[in-house]
C-alpha positions in Angstrom: 10.8 -9.4 -18.5 12.7 -10.8 -21.4 11.5 -12.0 -24.7 11.6 -15.8 -24.3 12.0 -18.3 -27.0 13.8 -21.3 -28.4 16.9 -22.0 -30.5 17.0 -25.4 -32.0 17.7 -27.8 -34.8 15.8 -30.2 -36.9 17.6 -33.5 -36.9 16.3 -36.3 -39.0 12.9 -34.5 -39.2 12.7 -34.1 -35.4 12.9 -30.8 -33.6 15.2 -30.3 -30.7 15.5 -26.9 -28.9 17.2 -25.1 -26.1 15.4 -22.5 -24.0 16.5 -18.9 -24.6 15.3 -16.6 -21.7 15.7 -13.2 -23.3 16.2 -11.2 -26.5 14.6 -14.0 -28.6 13.0 -11.5 -31.0 14.1 -11.4 -34.6 16.6 -8.6 -34.3 18.1 -10.3 -31.3 18.3 -14.1 -31.3 17.0 -14.2 -34.9 20.0 -12.2 -36.1 22.4 -14.4 -34.1 21.0 -17.6 -35.7 21.2 -16.1 -39.2 24.8 -14.9 -38.4 25.6 -18.5 -37.3 24.2 -20.0 -40.5 26.2 -17.5 -42.6 29.4 -18.6 -40.9 29.0 -22.3 -41.5 30.5 -23.4 -44.8 28.3 -25.6 -47.0 31.0 -28.3 -47.0 30.6 -28.5 -43.3 26.8 -29.1 -43.2 27.3 -32.9 -43.1 29.7 -32.5 -40.1 27.0 -30.5 -38.3 24.4 -33.2 -39.0 26.6 -35.9 -37.6 27.6 -33.8 -34.6 23.9 -33.0 -33.8 23.0 -36.7 -34.1 25.5 -37.5 -31.4 24.1 -35.1 -28.8 22.2 -36.7 -25.9 19.0 -34.6 -25.4 17.2 -34.7 -22.1 13.7 -33.4 -21.6 14.3 -30.8 -18.9 13.9 -27.1 -19.4 16.9 -25.1 -18.4 16.9 -21.9 -16.5 18.3 -20.2 -19.5 22.1 -20.6 -19.5 23.9 -20.0 -22.7 23.9 -23.8 -23.4 23.0 -23.4 -27.1 26.3 -21.6 -27.7 28.3 -24.2 -25.7 26.7 -26.9 -27.8 27.8 -25.2 -31.0 31.4 -24.8 -29.7 31.4 -28.5 -28.7 30.3 -29.7 -32.1 32.8 -27.3 -33.8 35.6 -28.8 -31.8 34.5 -32.4 -32.4 33.8 -33.1 -28.7 32.1 -36.4 -27.8 29.4 -37.1 -25.3 27.7 -33.7 -25.7 24.5 -33.2 -23.7 21.7 -30.7 -24.1 18.4 -30.1 -22.4 15.5 -30.4 -24.9 12.9 -27.7 -24.3 11.0 -28.1 -27.6 7.8 -28.7 -25.6 8.0 -24.9 -24.7 7.1 -24.3 -28.3 3.4 -25.2 -27.5 3.3 -22.4 -24.9 1.8 -19.7 -27.2 1.9 -17.0 -24.5 5.4 -17.4 -23.2 7.3 -18.8 -26.1 7.3 -15.7 -28.2 9.9 -16.7 -30.8 11.6 -19.9 -32.0 14.2 -20.6 -34.6 15.2 -24.0 -36.0 18.1 -24.8 -38.2 17.8 -27.8 -40.5 21.2 -28.6 -42.1 19.8 -31.6 -44.0 17.2 -29.6 -45.9 19.3 -26.3 -45.7 16.6 -24.2 -44.2 15.7 -22.2 -41.1 12.2 -22.1 -39.6 10.9 -19.0 -37.8 8.1 -19.5 -35.3 6.1 -17.0 -33.3 3.5 -17.7 -30.7 3.3 -21.4 -31.5 2.9 -21.1 -35.2 5.4 -21.3 -38.1 5.8 -18.0 -39.9 8.4 -18.9 -42.5 10.8 -21.4 -43.8 13.9 -19.6 -45.1 16.3 -21.5 -47.3 20.0 -21.2 -46.8 20.2 -19.7 -50.3 17.8 -16.9 -49.3 19.7 -16.3 -46.1 23.0 -16.1 -48.0 21.5 -13.7 -50.5 19.9 -11.4 -48.0 22.1 -11.7 -45.0 20.9 -10.6 -41.6 18.4 -8.2 -43.3 16.2 -11.3 -43.9 15.0 -11.0 -40.3 13.8 -7.4 -40.7 10.5 -8.7 -42.2 9.6 -10.2 -38.9 10.2 -7.1 -36.8 6.6 -5.9 -37.1 5.0 -9.3 -36.3 2.7 -9.1 -33.2 2.7 -12.2 -30.9 
């Protein structure tokens, strides 16, 4: 059984997330999210904010396809009419939603959640300073 979780964004103070069926632990999906943040240039944060505002979010939970990465690619390429399934309600499932990560480009931070509770708010400055090693502190967290 995989380590399930969420990968999402905070858009205008509202969380939106895509279900991630496996490897959601900090040195899996957590590293991937940090790597993504490190690749985005600060001058492009506003483009991401606008791109995410244009996404049409539905309330269905996916079966775990790599939709999060297709959404990223679509925003990077400036595609219109992007759609994503919003699974943020899975965050309340403390047993099965083991990890969740939310990127907030407006406030330049990333939230790390485990078992339905927020563990940390990491600023982009902290992430840039520490790199992927910033996720190591969560490796010992028990759900």
